[in-house]
N, C-alpha and C positions, 0 to 999 in steps of 0.2 A: 554798279558805281558808273557815274557819269565820266565822260572822258574828261582829261585833265584840262583843255581848252574852255570846255563848258563850265567846269568847276571855277575856273579862274575869273570868267565872265560873272558868274553868280557871285563869287566873293567881291568883285569890284562893285557890283551892284549893291550888295548887302552893306558895304562899307559906306558907300554914300547915303543909304536910308538911316543908317546908324548915325553918320555924322548930322544929318538933319534933325534926328529926333533928339540927339544927346551930344550937342556941340561941346560941353563942357562938362566932364565927369569927375569925381572925386572919390575917394575910399567910402564904402559905407560903413566901416568900422571907425568909431570915433577914436581919435589917438592925438597926441602931441609929439611923440617921439618914436623912433624906430623900436626901443624896446616896447613901447605900449602897444604899437601895432603888431609885433610879434606876440605878445600876450594875448590880444583881441583875437588874432588869427588862430592862436592856438584853441582858444575858447570857442570858436565859431564851428568847429568841428561838429557835425550833425547837430546845428542848432542854428537859429537864424540870426543875422546881423544885430536886427533890431532887439531881441534878447540880449544880446552879449553887451550891446551900448546901454541897457538898463542897469547892469552890474558893474561894467568897468570903473565908473566915476568914484565908487566906494572903495574898490580895490586899489585904485591908483593913489587915492587920497592916503591909503596905509601904506602903499609901496609903489612908489613912482618910479623906480629904478630898479636895475638888477641887484644892487648890493642891499637894499631894503627888502626886496623879495627873499633874497637868498637867507636872511636873517630870521624868515618866518617857517613855521612848520607845515606841512599839508593840513594838518588839523586846524591851523589857524586861518589858512586860506580858504578852507571849505565854506564857512558861513558866508563869505562873500559871493560864491559862484554855485551854491547848492541849487539853484533854480534852473541851472543849465543840464543838459543832459550829459552823462559820464562824468559828473562833477568830481568824485573821488580821483579817479585816475588823471583828470586835467590838474587837479590840486598838486598830486604827486609830481606830474611833469613840469609843471610851472616852476616849483621850488627846485627840483632838478636841473632844470634849463637855467635858472638864475645862477645857481651855484657854478654851473660850467661856465658861463659868462664871466663870472667873477674870477674863478681859477685860471681860465685860459685866455680870456679877452681882456681883462681887466675892467669888466663889467660893462663893456661896450658890445653892441650886437655887429657881428662881422658883416662886411659887405662882400660877401662871397657865399655862393650857392651851395658849393660843397662844404664849407664849415657850417652853415646853417642847419644843413641836413643832418650834421653830427649831434646837434642838440637834442635833448630829451622833448619828445612829444612834437618834432618838427619833422614833417615829411616833405615830398618833392613840391606839392601845391603850396604849403605853408612858405617855404623857402622861396618859392617864386613869387607870391604875394609881397614878400617884405623886400626882395630884391626890386621889384617893380615900383611899388608904392612908396617904399621909405628911401630908396637910393636912385631911383630912376633908372634901374639897368633894365633893358629889354627883356621880357619874360612873358610866357603865354600860360599861366597857371590855369589848370582846368579844373572847373568844380562841376557840380552835377547839372547846372543850367547850361553850360558850354557843352559839356558832353552831349546832353540832350539835343541841343540846337545844332551842333555841327551833323550829327546824324539826321535829324529833321529836314535839315537843308541841304543834304546831300553832298555836304563839304568833305565828309569822312564816312568810312564804314562804322566808326565809332565803337569798335570791338573793346576798345580799353583806353584809357585816359592818356597813355604813352602814344598810341596811334593817332588820337585826336590832336594832341599837342603838335605831333609831328607835320600833320597834314595841315593844320592850320597856320602853322608858322612858315610852310611852303607858299602857302596862297596869300597871305598879308604882308606888307612891307614892315622890315624889322622896326623901324620907327613908330609904327603903329600898334604894335603889339600890346603895350600897356594901356593904351585907351581902349583899343577894341576888346580886351579882356573884360573891362568894367561895362562898357557899351552892351555887349551880349548879355551880360549878366542882367543888367537893369531891363534890357528889353525882355529877357526870359521871365523874369518876374512880374512885369507889368502887363505883356502883352502875348506871351508865348508860354504859358504855363504847361506843367505836365498833365495835369487834371482838367477835364472840362474845356479843353482846347478845342476851338472851331477854325478849321482851316481857312474858310471863306472870310473870316473876321481878321486874320492876320496879315500885315503889311508884307510880310516875306513870305509866309508859308503859301500865299496864294499862289505864288508862281514858281516858288523855290522847292517845295514839298511835293514828291511824286505820289501817284494814285496807290503804289505799292505800300510807300511808308504810311501814308495816310490809312491804308486798309491794315496794316502790321499794327499800328497803334490803337486802333480801334478793337482788334482782337485781344490785344493786351489789355487794355481798358476793361474790357467785358470780363475777362479772366481774372483780374484783380477785384472787380465788384463782386464777382461770384466768391472769391476767397474771403473777402471782408465780410459778405454775409453769412458765410460757414463760421467764421470766427466769431462773429456777433451771436449766432446762435448756440454755439457751444459754450460761450461764456454766459448767456442767458439760462441755459440750461444747468450749467454748474452752480450758478447762483441760485437757483431754485431748487437744487439738490441740497446745496448748504443749509438753506432756510429751512427745508423740510426736515434735515439731520437735527438741527438745532432746536426746532418745535418738538420733535420725538423725544429729544434728550431730557427736555423740561419734566419734572413731576407733575402728574396731573393733580389738580385740586381736590383735597380730600383723601389722597392715596396716602399709605402708610409708607413713612421714610425708614 
């Protein structure tokens, strides 16, 4: 881990680069109200924002606020979000969350991190996103991109999201947390992806990423590739075995039944 002074210098330089690349940032999740942002953020778990934005217009046309969503059942919600991962559990959480909002908050989304975290389907990251993007309260929600880049750039050991959030909050000004959270996400998606990353092509990794980190990621990438190849071969083998069993089960032409 780099010395604190060096990490601070790196963080300042990273902030300058991100400000130049993304001077204006907005939420990647389409929404018009805090409630709609909360719903979209819950849906975004293990799913791309682009995919979420495809399904929310129809869902919000049917249930634009907590009162409307609370009147639906998970089975009624499911058709709107069935193309998303974990759709069944998300449908249950959305309805339960809406009922909690109606019962405890008059149908309004509370501007409190602690109260948000008490809602069904809402974890610390989701609560932070809502606080930052809906209410403008300083927060630094850590998603997979931020977690990856904080470690890749040497800003944190990145052993867990709690550690990453703590380290980034210490390095960046509080008034910049909300913008930087989005800037890092956009940069991670466009220029610093998890797979196929080339250190020499990245505006930040060229100088911020250590040789040791580069070698570690290369080893992890090779191991992941081997694991995917094993999985592919096992799936192909199982498919062939299934086809063979099905063929053997068919009665031969002319055979007695």
